[in-house]
Each structure stands twice: as structure tokens, then as C-alpha cells.
C-alpha positions in Angstrom: 0.0 0.0 0.0 1.4 3.4 -1.0 1.8 6.3 1.4 -0.9 9.1 1.3 0.4 12.0 -0.7 -2.5 14.4 -0.7 -2.3 16.7 2.3 -6.1 17.0 2.4 -6.4 13.3 3.0 -3.8 13.4 5.7 -5.7 16.2 7.5 -8.9 14.2 7.0 -7.3 11.1 8.6 -6.1 13.2 11.6 -9.5 14.7 12.0 -11.1 11.2 11.9 -8.7 10.0 14.6 -9.6 13.0 16.7 -13.3 12.5 16.2 -13.1 8.8 17.0 -11.1 9.5 20.2 -13.5 12.2 21.4 -16.5 9.9 20.6 -15.0 6.9 22.5 -13.9 8.9 25.5 -17.4 10.6 25.7 -19.1 7.2 25.6 -16.9 5.9 28.4 -17.8 8.9 30.6 -21.5 8.8 29.7 -21.6 5.0 30.5 -19.9 5.3 33.8 -21.2 8.8 34.8 -18.1 9.3 36.9 -15.9 12.3 37.2 -13.2 10.0 38.6 -13.2 8.0 35.3 -13.1 11.3 33.4 -10.1 12.4 35.3 -8.3 9.1 35.0 -9.1 8.9 31.3 -7.7 12.4 30.8 -4.5 11.5 32.6 -4.2 8.3 30.6 -4.6 10.2 27.2 -2.2 12.9 28.3 0.4 10.4 29.4 0.3 8.4 26.2 0.5 11.6 24.1 3.6 12.6 26.1 5.2 9.2 25.6 4.5 9.3 21.9 6.2 12.8 21.8 9.1 11.4 23.8 9.5 8.3 21.5 9.3 10.3 18.2 10.8 13.7 19.0 12.9 13.8 22.1 15.0 10.7 21.3 15.8 11.9 17.8 16.5 15.5 18.7 18.1 15.3 22.1 19.4 11.7 22.6 20.3 10.0 19.3 20.3 12.1 16.2 20.9 9.1 14.1 17.7 7.4 15.1 15.0 7.4 12.3 11.4 6.9 13.3 9.1 4.4 11.6 6.7 3.3 14.4 6.4 2.2 18.0 7.7 -1.3 17.2 10.8 0.2 15.7 11.2 2.3 18.9 10.9 -0.8 21.0 13.6 -2.5 18.8 15.7 0.6 19.3 15.4 0.5 23.1 16.3 -3.2 23.1 19.2 -2.9 20.8 20.4 0.2 22.6 20.2 -1.5 26.0 22.2 -4.5 24.8 24.9 -2.3 23.3 25.2 -0.3 26.5 25.5 -3.6 28.5 28.3 -4.7 26.2 30.2 -1.5 26.9 30.1 -1.8 30.6 
């Protein structure tokens, strides 16, 4: 499958992800009717967003400039290989 080239489709895809996330989170809160669940869900979403930023920006720009991002599985492979390399050095 080829990559999406049209910027309008990329924005549409992002908008659909945002809409789906808002819809799912709203359903969770409506079903539980709990402010505690809303707070925990907000913290969960914020934390995963910060991890994603860490994995795909902080590592490349502040830790290892040679690291190229392809996805979370590649990031896990990077962590495993980096750990094994650092263990060999010690």
C-alpha cells in the first residue's frame, strides 16, 4: 500500500482519529457517569501523548540524532538494541 500524498487526505485522517477518540472517550464517561473516570481517562490520554512525543521527537532531537522513526515497534527495537549495546560497553 502506498503512502498518502494528498495533504487534504492526511488532515482528514487526523480529523477522523480525533473525532473517534472524542467519541470513544465521551461514551466511556457517559456510560460510567463518573468524574473520577473522566479524570483518569484524561490523565491516561495525556500520558500516552507525552510518551509518543518522547519516542518520536525527544529521542531523535536530544538523545540520538541518528535514530530514524518508523513506528512504535521500531522504537521498542531501538530500546532493546540500545540496551544490549550499552550492556556490552560496561
